[in-house]
C-alpha positions in Angstrom: 4.4 -1.9 9.1 6.4 -4.6 10.7 6.3 -2.8 14.0 2.5 -2.7 13.8 2.2 -6.4 13.1 4.7 -7.3 15.9 2.8 -5.1 18.4 -0.5 -6.8 17.4 1.0 -10.3 17.8 2.6 -9.4 21.1 -0.6 -8.0 22.5 -2.5 -11.1 21.5 0.1 -13.3 23.0 0.0 -11.4 26.3 -3.7 -12.2 26.6 -4.3 -8.7 28.1 -7.7 -7.6 26.6 -7.0 -3.9 27.3 -3.7 -4.1 25.6 -5.1 -6.0 22.6 -7.9 -3.4 22.2 -5.4 -0.5 22.4 -3.0 -2.1 19.9 -5.9 -3.0 17.6 -7.1 0.7 17.7 -3.6 1.8 16.8 -3.4 -0.6 13.9 -6.8 0.6 12.7 -5.8 4.2 12.9 -2.5 3.6 11.0 -4.3 1.5 8.3 -6.8 4.3 7.8 -4.0 6.8 7.4 -2.2 4.5 4.9 -5.5 4.1 3.0 -5.9 7.9 2.9 -2.3 8.1 1.4 -3.4 5.5 -1.1 -6.2 7.8 -2.2 -3.8 10.6 -2.6 -1.6 8.5 -4.9 -4.3 9.0 -7.6 -3.2 12.7 -7.8 0.4 11.8 -8.7 -0.4 12.0 -12.4 2.4 11.2 -14.7 5.2 12.3 -12.4 8.1 10.0 -13.6 9.0 8.7 -10.2 5.5 7.9 -9.0 5.2 4.4 -10.4 6.3 2.7 -7.2 3.9 4.8 -5.2 1.0 4.0 -7.5 1.6 0.2 -7.0 1.9 0.4 -3.2 -0.9 -1.2 -1.3 -0.8 -0.8 2.5 -3.2 -3.8 3.1 -1.0 -6.1 1.0 2.1 -4.8 2.9 0.5 -5.6 6.3 -0.4 -9.1 5.1 3.2 -9.5 4.0 4.7 -8.6 7.3 2.1 -10.7 9.2 3.9 -13.7 7.8 7.1 -12.7 9.6 5.4 -12.5 12.9 3.7 -15.9 13.0 
């Protein structure tokens, strides 16, 4: 997550529109993948070690790491 945020900030700082678009596409793909994992969390049922995964939110985690990059 932190790597994605740093890549996004670095691309924006470079001012290179092509790089910004490429990094943004990568961030969007990774977010879609993480959101798909979030949907799969619903199938964990009552597995005893699943509590941490049920509470994990990729969007909230991205916002958390964006604070470090600014």
